[in-house]
C-alpha positions, 0 to 999 in steps of 0.5 A, a space after each residue: 088640071 084639077 090641081 090648077 083649078 083647086 089652086 085658084 079656088 083657095 086662092 080667092 077665097 083667101 081674097 080678102 073681102 072675098 065672101 066665099 063658102 067659108 063665110 056662110 056660118 052664121 050667128 045668132 045673137 051679138 054676132 049681128 055686129 059684126 059685118 061678117 057675122 057667123 052662123 044660118 040655118 047649119 047646126 053645129 056638128 058637135 056641141 061641147 060644155 065645160 065647166 070653169 070654177 074661176 076665171 079660164 084661157 080658150 085656146 082655138 086653134 085650125 085650119 080652114 075655117 073661121 073662130 067666133 068667140 062671145 061672152 055670154 057671163 055665167 061659168 060655162 064655155 059651149 064649143 059647137 063646131 062646123 064642117 064643111 067641105 072644101 069643095 063646097 056643098 054638104 057632106 053626108 055624116 059618113 065621108 065627114 067622118 072618113 076625112 076626120 080620119 085625117 084630122 087632129 082633132 081635140 075638144 077638151 078642159 085641162 085645169 082651167 083652160 078649155 083647148 079646141 084643135 082641129 088639125 089636119 094631120 097632112 096636106 092631100 089634093 084630094 079635095 074630098 078629104 080636105 075640110 072646112 072646120 069651124 068653130 062659134 064658141 060662147 064664153 062667160 065674160 072674162 075669159 083670156 084666149 089664144 086663137 089662130 087660125 090658118 085659112 079664116 076670120 076671127 070675130 071676139 066679142 063682150 070679153 074681158 082678158 087677154 087676147 091673143 089671134 092671128 089669122 093668116 089667111 083673114 080678117 079679124 072683128 074685135 068689139 065689146 073687149 076689156 082687155 090687152 089684144 095683141 091681134 095679126 093678120 097677113 091676108 086680111 083686114 081689122 076692125 075693132 070697136 067699143 074698146 078698152 086697153 093695150 091694143 097691138 094689132 097688125 096686118 100685112 093685107 088689108 085696112 084698119 078701122 079702130 072706133 071708140 077706143 081708150 087705152 094704148 093703142 099700136 096699129 100697122 099694116 102695109 097693104 091699106 088705111 088707117 081709120 081712128 074714130 073717136 080714138 083716146 091714150 097714147 096712139 101710134 099708126 103706121 102703114 105702107 100702103 095707104 091714108 090715115 084719117 084720125 079723130 082723137 078724143 085725147 091725147 094721153 102722151 103722145 100720138 104719132 101718125 106715119 104713112 108712106 103711102 098717102 095723106 093724113 087727115 088729123 084733128 085732136 082736142 084744142 088748147 093742150 101743149 103739145 110739141 108738133 114735128 109735121 112732115 109731108 108735101 105739104 102741110 096745112 094746120 092753124 098754129 095760134 101761140 106758136 113758137 118753131 119753123 113753119 115751111 110750106 112741108 114742115 112743121 116744128 115746133 110748139 103750141 101753148 108752151 109745148 108738152 105733149 109729142 104730135 108726130 104726123 109724119 107722110 112721104 106720099 102726101 100731105 098732114 091736115 091738121 085741125 084743133 077741135 074745141 
């Protein structure tokens, strides 16, 4: 019976949108910009600092906790570790020390890479020996990172470089990030704001929100809708589980929006030469200076002599494409 109760608790804790004890960790500064912030009154269990002599790398791997990375300038990396019991509540210092013997814990610097690892040596059903280990890390603005957690959310902001972000049990939030980002989650939503670079973001368990972004942008979800607001560049958005809304400021080379689970509502700048390929149960748009074929459920042809490919396709709803000045 205890095993069953614990399993149900674990499933609820990793359900997208469920605010569990893991969200107790809330941070101090720019973190207020996130929907989920990292710290409250809790003090870190451990703090370490490392000085970088050039642009560095950050690698974090934890099982069961959240990761928060914030750029603050300078050349110092500050790592704060927070520990909570998977049963909730606080552990005594001796209880934590005993439970940590079941974990591989490394916080160190090798060359110009700071590595932060907290992994269970082997899962046990004795909940008292299982911990939620989360990290808040303050880094120089320019840094590349590889962030992984199997059980929590990831927040990253105010950094420049290549960021690889993966979680199988929570959401991903990126703000004010400049550079290439590869973000993936199996159990939550993705929210990216004030971004410039090459983006590859995917989730199988939630929605994707992309706001004020510019670059080569590719997003995919199997379990929710997509919202693109004030975005520019080369854009690909696909979902099999929801609708798509897109407010596009500029299309560089192409725009592709595809869903099998909802409608597509999009607006793009007027005056450009575009090649339209629109398919849906119904297609609504205004055709000026158009050459091609227009039917109730599809429009294929060119506007203003053609040029940039615009492909919008849905098998589960309608398409509404507008042209803005």
